[in-house]
Backbone as a chain_set.jsonl record, in Angstrom:
{"seq": "XXXXXXXXXXXXXXXXXXXXXXXXXXXXXXXXXXXXXXXXXXXXXXXXXXXXXXXXXXXXX", "coords": {"N": [[90.931, 94.54, 33.792], [92.191, 95.945, 36.774], [92.25, 94.437, 40.05], [90.056, 95.72, 42.466], [89.597, 97.99, 41.065], [87.145, 99.09, 40.129], [85.985, 101.245, 38.749], [87.718, 101.623, 36.703], [89.724, 103.515, 36.617], [92.427, 103.226, 37.441], [93.322, 101.416, 35.544], [93.018, 102.931, 33.199], [94.827, 104.983, 33.775], [97.215, 103.542, 33.805], [97.322, 102.705, 31.141], [97.503, 105.2, 29.845], [99.961, 106.096, 30.878], [101.665, 104.183, 29.714], [101.361, 104.851, 27.024], [102.416, 107.455, 27.023], [105.03, 106.845, 27.777], [105.891, 105.394, 25.536], [105.708, 107.39, 23.555], [107.59, 109.312, 24.484], [109.904, 107.8, 24.371], [110.182, 107.476, 21.607], [110.599, 110.158, 20.84], [112.974, 110.622, 22.214], [114.721, 108.824, 20.909], [114.748, 109.98, 18.356], [115.82, 112.523, 18.944], [118.354, 111.808, 19.893], [119.486, 110.75, 17.628], [119.624, 112.78, 15.794], [121.843, 114.983, 14.572], [121.691, 117.799, 14.677], [120.32, 118.448, 16.946], [120.484, 120.271, 19.869], [122.824, 119.709, 22.546], [121.949, 120.225, 25.186], [119.181, 120.044, 24.97], [118.927, 117.423, 24.101], [119.909, 116.078, 26.373], [117.991, 116.843, 28.254], [115.659, 115.665, 27.225], [116.382, 112.968, 27.368], [116.606, 112.707, 30.155], [113.96, 113.179, 30.915], [112.73, 110.971, 29.682], [113.89, 108.897, 31.186], [112.78, 109.437, 33.717], [110.059, 109.072, 33.234], [110.07, 106.361, 32.574], [110.782, 105.331, 35.093], [108.541, 106.119, 36.578], [106.563, 104.601, 35.303], [107.464, 102.033, 35.99], [107.074, 102.134, 38.782], [104.298, 102.362, 38.857], [103.431, 99.869, 38.176], [103.688, 98.281, 40.328]], "CA": [[90.869, 95.58, 34.789], [92.848, 95.549, 38.012], [91.429, 94.151, 41.217], [89.792, 96.925, 43.232], [89.568, 99.114, 40.12], [85.825, 98.947, 39.53], [85.674, 102.348, 37.838], [88.673, 101.583, 35.605], [90.643, 104.663, 36.634], [93.827, 102.76, 37.487], [93.614, 100.817, 34.237], [93.175, 104.048, 32.267], [96.081, 105.658, 34.119], [98.306, 102.676, 33.35], [97.342, 102.783, 29.681], [98.007, 106.524, 29.492], [101.395, 106.099, 31.174], [102.34, 103.374, 28.704], [101.381, 105.638, 25.788], [103.375, 108.544, 27.228], [106.355, 106.222, 27.753], [106.196, 105.084, 24.141], [105.916, 108.657, 22.852], [108.846, 109.95, 24.89], [110.993, 106.966, 23.858], [110.339, 107.835, 20.197], [111.208, 111.493, 20.805], [114.354, 110.464, 22.672], [115.485, 108.207, 19.821], [114.922, 110.991, 17.299], [116.735, 113.569, 19.424], [119.709, 111.26, 19.994], [120.013, 110.419, 16.297], [119.66, 113.974, 14.954], [123.022, 115.754, 14.974], [121.38, 119.211, 14.891], [119.684, 118.641, 18.251], [121.441, 120.776, 20.866], [123.115, 118.774, 23.64], [121.115, 120.492, 26.37], [117.858, 119.5, 24.672], [119.113, 115.965, 24.078], [120.036, 115.63, 27.764], [116.694, 117.039, 28.913], [114.728, 114.638, 26.731], [116.82, 111.684, 27.939], [116.251, 112.722, 31.578], [112.504, 113.017, 30.969], [112.444, 109.571, 29.342], [114.265, 108.081, 32.35], [111.811, 109.658, 34.793], [108.795, 108.436, 32.843], [110.303, 104.923, 32.746], [110.721, 105.042, 36.527], [107.136, 106.256, 36.979], [105.854, 103.416, 34.795], [107.857, 100.903, 36.835], [106.397, 102.27, 40.077], [102.858, 102.165, 38.717], [103.166, 98.434, 37.991], [103.843, 97.571, 41.631]], "C": [[91.497, 95.064, 36.08], [91.855, 95.299, 39.132], [91.258, 95.431, 42.033], [89.73, 98.174, 42.363], [88.246, 99.089, 39.364], [85.507, 100.043, 38.509], [86.665, 102.441, 36.678], [89.698, 102.704, 35.581], [92.103, 104.21, 36.64], [94.23, 102.135, 36.158], [93.843, 101.897, 33.19], [94.487, 104.777, 32.514], [97.273, 104.846, 33.637], [98.445, 102.724, 31.833], [97.919, 104.121, 29.217], [99.508, 106.622, 29.753], [102.181, 105.314, 30.129], [102.425, 104.134, 27.374], [102.38, 106.786, 25.879], [104.801, 108.001, 27.165], [106.774, 105.932, 26.315], [106.509, 106.36, 23.352], [107.263, 109.279, 23.201], [110.051, 109.119, 24.441], [111.251, 107.274, 22.381], [111.025, 109.193, 20.057], [112.676, 111.412, 21.205], [115.221, 109.858, 21.575], [115.763, 109.208, 18.704], [115.928, 112.052, 17.708], [118.173, 113.065, 19.468], [120.322, 111.013, 18.621], [120.094, 111.622, 15.353], [120.811, 114.868, 15.407], [122.734, 117.231, 15.268], [120.748, 119.488, 16.251], [120.732, 119.121, 19.255], [121.603, 119.784, 22.022], [122.209, 118.984, 24.849], [119.703, 119.952, 26.179], [117.903, 117.972, 24.673], [119.161, 115.415, 25.502], [118.709, 115.752, 28.513], [115.682, 115.99, 28.501], [115.089, 113.279, 27.316], [116.447, 111.605, 29.42], [114.745, 112.526, 31.754], [112.109, 111.571, 30.68], [112.767, 108.658, 30.519], [113.24, 108.214, 33.48], [110.468, 109.006, 34.472], [108.924, 106.917, 32.947], [110.183, 104.531, 34.217], [109.282, 105.126, 37.036], [106.315, 105.058, 36.52], [106.184, 102.183, 35.632], [107.136, 100.955, 38.178], [104.906, 101.976, 39.972], [102.483, 100.691, 38.546], [103.235, 97.656, 39.293], [102.561, 97.505, 42.391]], "O": [[91.349, 93.893, 36.431], [90.765, 95.871, 39.16], [92.232, 96.148, 42.261], [89.803, 99.292, 42.874], [88.217, 99.069, 38.133], [84.83, 99.785, 37.514], [86.477, 103.248, 35.768], [90.46, 102.828, 34.622], [92.924, 104.765, 35.911], [95.36, 102.311, 35.704], [94.764, 101.79, 32.38], [95.182, 105.148, 31.568], [98.238, 105.407, 33.117], [99.557, 102.776, 31.306], [98.735, 104.16, 28.295], [100.244, 107.174, 28.935], [103.255, 105.746, 29.709], [103.441, 104.067, 26.682], [103.106, 107.059, 24.923], [105.679, 108.625, 26.568], [107.912, 106.209, 25.934], [107.464, 106.398, 22.576], [107.994, 109.722, 22.315], [111.11, 109.678, 24.159], [112.403, 107.329, 21.95], [111.934, 109.35, 19.241], [113.524, 112.064, 20.596], [116.334, 110.326, 21.335], [116.873, 109.274, 18.176], [116.789, 112.438, 16.917], [119.103, 113.796, 19.125], [121.543, 111.062, 18.467], [120.582, 111.492, 14.23], [120.764, 115.444, 16.494], [123.466, 117.852, 16.039], [120.651, 120.644, 16.663], [121.746, 118.457, 19.466], [120.652, 119.111, 22.42], [121.756, 118.018, 25.463], [119.096, 119.455, 27.127], [117.001, 117.32, 25.198], [118.527, 114.403, 25.802], [118.348, 114.88, 29.303], [114.931, 115.482, 29.334], [114.206, 112.519, 27.715], [116.019, 110.552, 29.893], [114.31, 111.792, 32.641], [111.249, 111.012, 31.361], [112.002, 107.742, 30.819], [112.879, 107.226, 34.12], [109.819, 108.449, 35.358], [107.978, 106.251, 33.367], [109.559, 103.523, 34.549], [108.856, 104.293, 37.837], [105.468, 104.559, 37.261], [105.303, 101.384, 35.947], [106.642, 99.935, 38.658], [104.316, 101.407, 40.89], [101.328, 100.319, 38.755], [102.87, 96.481, 39.334], [102.522, 96.95, 43.489]]}, "num_chains": 1, "name": "protein.A"}
């Protein structure tokens, strides 16, 4: 548990963010490797994955 996180909320938030990051990375890989996926959907998923990665990076600071 993080320092100053007696109730565990920050630890839970970090764990949830990591799970979301993993899920969106899997979806992104599938979308990029499936030729039937429309380009606009592929781009949207990739943008979402990038934003979640950035959020995870910020939460670790």
